[in-house]
N, C-alpha and C positions, 0 to 999 in steps of 0.2 A: 333775606339772609341766605337762603339756599342758593339763590342765583349768584350771590357773591362767592360762596364756597365753590360752586361749579366753575365759575370763570377762573378762579385761582387754580383749581385742580386742572382745568383744561390748559392753562398757560404753562403750568409745571409739566404737564404731559407732553405738550408740544416741544418744550425745551429738551426734555429727556429723549423724546423721539428723535430729534435732530442730532443729539449727542451720540446716540447709539448708532444711527444710520450714517452720519457724516462726520462725527467727531465733535469736540467742543467748539462752540461758535467763536470762542476767543483764541483758539489754537488749532489751526487746520491740521497740525501733525498729530494731534491726540486722537486715538481711535480706541473704541471699546472692542476688545477681542471677542471671538466666539463665532460659531457657525451660524448660518442663516436660520437653522432650526432653533438654536438657542435664542437668537434675536427675536424670533417669532413668539416664543414662549414669554420673553420679557415684555414684548409689546402687548401680548394678550393679558398679562397680569395688570399692567399699567392701564390698559384699556378698560378692564373690568372695574378698577377703582374709580376711574373718571365717570364711566357710565352709570355706576351705582349711585353716585352723587346726583347725576342728571335725573335718574329715575325718581328720586325723592322730590324733585321740583314739581314735575307735572302731575304726580299722583295726588297732589293737594288741590288741584284746580277743578272748577265747576265746568258745566257744559251748557252752551247756548249758541245761537247763530245771529250774526249781525246782518242787516239788509237795508237797502234804501232804493226807492224807485225814482227814476228820472223820466219825465214825460217829454216827448219830442214836441218842439214848438210848431212843427209842420202839421200836427194833427189837431183838428178842431175838438173842443171840449165835449162835443156831442158824439164824437166818433170813437170807435174802438180801434186799436192798432196792434200789429204784431209786437211781441215783446221778447227781448233777449236777456236771459239770465247769465251773468258772467262770474266764473269761478277762477281765481288765481291758483298758483301752484304752491310749492313747498316754502316759498318766501312768506306766505301768510298775509294777513291783513286784507285790505280792499284796494290796494294801489293799482293792481292790474285792471280792474273794472273802471276805476275812476279815471285812470290815464287814457283809456281807450273808448269810453262810452260815447264820446262825441261823434265817433265814426258812424255809429248807428243812429244817434239822435238827428244827425244832419240828413239822414235818408228816410226819416219818418218812422223809425222804430222807437218804442219805449225801451228802457233799459232798467233791469234790476241788478244791482251790484251786491254780491253776497260775500261776506267775510266769515269763514267757518272756523278760523283759529287765528291766533296771533294778534288779537285786538282786545280792547277792554271789554270784559263781559263774555269773552269766548275762551276756549282752551288755549293755553300758551303754545302747545305743540300739536302737530298733526298726529294725534294719537287717539285711537278709539273714537273717532268722530261719528256721531249718530246720523246715519243716513236718513232715518225717519224724520229727524228734526229739520233737515235740509229740504226734504220733500214737502213737509208741512209749510215751509216758507213759500215754496212754489205754489202750493195750493191756495195759500192766503192771497197772493197777488192775482191769481187767476179769477178771483171774485171781484176785483176792482172794476168799476164801471168803464174805465178807459182801456182796460186790457182785453184783447180778444183771446179768450181761453182756447180757441181752436187754432191759434197761430202763436205757439210758444216754442222758443228754441233755447237750448242750453249750450253755452260755449265755455269750455274749460281748457286750460293750458297746463301741460305737464301733469302733476298730481291732480290738478283740476280736470284734466282730460281723462285720467283714470276714473275720477269721480263721475264725470259726465257719462261715460260708458257704463259704469256700474249702475247709475240711476236708470239709464235706459233699459238695462237688463232686468231690473227689479220692478219697474213701474210702467204699465202699459200706456199711461197718459203722457209719457214723454215721447213726443212725436218727431222732434227734430234735434239732432245732435251735431255739434261741431267740436271735434276733439283734436287739439293741436298738441303735437309731440306726446301722445298718451302712452300708457302701458296697456298690454293685453292681459296682464295679471294684476292682482292686488299685491303690492309689496308691503313689507314690514313698515311700521310707523317710521316717519321720517326722522324723528329724534331717536337715533339708533341706541337701543339699550339691551342689556343682557336678558331682560325679561321677555323680549321679542313679542310685543303686542302688535295687533293688526292696526292698520290706519283707520279702519272703518268698523262700525257696529250696526247691525241690521236686526230689528225686532229684538234687541237685547242680547244678541249673540255676535261674537266677533266674526267678521267675514274671513274665510280662509285666506292665508297670505303666504308669499314666498319670503322666508327669512334671509337676512344677510348673514353670510358665514362669519362666525365669531373669531376664531384664531386665524385670520386671513390678513395678509399684508395689504390686499386690495381694500378691505374694509377699514383697516386701521389708517391707511394712508388717506383715504377719502374723508373720514370723519375728523381726523386730527388736522388735516390741511384746511378744512372748511371751504375749499375752493370747488365751485360747481363742476369744473372740468376735470376733477379728480375722481369722479364717481362712476365712470363708465365701466372700469374693470370690476368694481364691486358688484354692479348689476349683472354683468356678463357671468361672473362667477356664481352669483345667486341663481341665475337661470339654469345652471347645470344640475340643480336639485330637481330632477324630473318629477319626483313624487309630489313635491310641494307645488310645482308648476301646474301639474294636472289638476290639483285640488283648487288652486287659486285663480285659474283662468276665468276671466269675466265671461259669463254666458251671454255674449252679445247677440247670439243667434235667437235668443228669446225676446229680443227687443222688437218693437213695432215701428221704430223710428227711422226716418231718413238720416243717413250718416255721412258726414264728411270728415275724413281723417287727413291730417297734415303732418308730415314728418320732415326731419332734417337729416339728410344723408350722412352728414359729418357730426352728428350729435355726440358730444363727449360727456353728457350727463347720464344718459341711458340709451340703449339702442332703439330709438323711436321708429326708425325705418323698418328694421327687422320685426319689431313688434306690430307695426301697422300691417306689414305683409302677412303676419300670422293671423291677424283679424280678418283680412281680406280672404285668406285661404279658408278660414272657418265659415265665413259668409258664403263664399263660392260653393262650398260643399254642403250647404244647407238649402232649404227651400225658402230663403228669405224673401219676404213679400214687398219690401220697400227698396228705395234706391240707396246705393252706397258707393262711395268712391274714395280713392287714396291719392292725395296730391303730394308728391315727393319733391322736396326742394333741395337745391345744392347749398345747404347752409348747415350750421350747427344747431344747437338746441333752441336758440331764440328766433324761431321762424317768424314770429309776429313782429319782429323788428323791421320786416321787409314789406313794402306796400303791396307786392304781388300776392302775398298771403291774404291780406285784407280784401283785395279785389276778388280773389277766389271765394272767400267767405260770403261777401255781399252778393256775388253772382249766384251762389248756391241758395242763399236765403231768399233772394228775390224770386228765384225760380219756384220756391216753395210757397211764398207768401204774397207775391204781388200779382196783379192782373193789369197788363198794359203799363207796368211801372208806376202804378198808383196804389196807395195804401187803401 
């Protein structure tokens, strides 16, 4: 019922948004008068109503983590093998891992696909996801007889990249991280609401986060459009909140992991290259004891659509986990 109400409210909101900004969709000559300031106030009120409905949806949901392990056919049953844990982004579900797992299975890696929201039995939205629960899943698989607990890597893309770096900063047993188009801060929960929750919870406490500006054309445009390429301005504006940024920076310098960062120079979702450079600056200025590198690609947000990125990831992992190219 709540989902139906939200869809209806969102549809009405989008229609009003376009009427205010562009005029009636049925009459290109019709314009709603008023200054930009007035329009922003109207947008803000409308935005508040829509997001209040959305808030009531996710607040009713339970918390759990979905996972599944896939064993490489190249590894004998008596052998242990390196294992890659795969985290998708704000799209939710398990499709990122399932769609790309074969890349690793064909090279002798086991794969664990993790769905931390957007699936049956998991939260509907990326909101206050329990970091502890995700780490418990990793711990569980490390005890499997076929998994080499000393050769574990976590691979996350976008919000999953943010999650991977956050896990590395909080748990010393995370020893290898591949973060594709990640953030260097924790951002507000992906289902943008007026209550401004964190994406993550650690030991029962919300992880400090950078909020999205409320009465902002950039935020309203991004949320109401629903298009991933409309979110860059919203994130850039949010990063101007220097106080929140300082509190929400992922303390990656506390990690013990080898780190590979991959960014898209023309990312229109959020400034992944800028943020990866901030991570590199932080690591360069610390006495970080493990290897780390940043692979910048001439692409947009979807860097993993390109074979070159997977070649880089496999080269990085092989260097960490292989001896003479054998498992």
